[in-house]
N, C-alpha and C positions, 0 to 999 in steps of 0.2 A: 190533057189533064181532065177536062170537063167530061169527055166521053168515058174515061176510066172511072171517074167519080160517079157518074150516073149508073154505070154498071155495078159499082159497089153498093149504091143505094138500093138498086133493084135486087141485088143479091141479099142485102140486109132485110128487105121486105119479105123475100121468100123464106129466109131463115127464121124471121120473126113469126111467120105464119106456121112453119113447121114446129117451132118451139112452143107456140101457143097450143098446138094439138098435143104435144108431148106433155105439157103442163096440165092440160085438161084431163088427160088420162091418169096422170099421177094424182091429181086431186080426187078423182073418183076412187082411188085406192085408199085414201085416208079414212081412218076408222071413225073419227068424230065429225059430225056435221059442223060443229063450231070451228074446228080446225080447218075444214074445207072452206068455210065461209071467210075466215080471216085470211087464209092464203089467197083465195079467189079475189078478195078485195085488193090485197097488196099487188097481186099480179096484174089486175086490171089497171091499177094506177101506174105500175111500171110500164106496161105496154103503151098506155096513153102518153107517158113521158117520152118513151122511145120514139113514138110516132111524131110527137111534137119536135123532138130533136132532129129527126130525119127531115121533116118539113123545113125546119130552119136552115139546115145545112144545104138543102136543095135550093132554097131561096138565095142563100149566100153564093152558091155555085153559079146560079143563073146570073146574079148581079155581077160577079167577077168575070164571067165569060163575056158579058156585054160591055163591062167597064173595068178592065183590069187595073187601071190607075186608081180605082176607088180603094184598093188595098193600101196604097201609099197616102193618098190625099184624104180619104174618108168620104163617106156618102154625102155629108152636108156640103162639102166643097163641090161635089158634082151637082147638087141641087141649085146652088147659087149661080153656077155658070150657065145654066139653061135659061 
């Protein structure tokens, strides 16, 4: 499961990079500089949030690959047992 998920995350990163290039090209075609600016700001925020999400999922995957019982017990239970 972990290997498959890591492949998915890597694929997501590649897709995100390609999408970013497509979005940049699309923004260049917009007539109004104000429109481009607003879209660029929103896209930058969206990409940052997607990267944060991917990072969080990666951390969760690593945690669960090392401690699968954390899914049932929770991380705080893991911390107190150590």
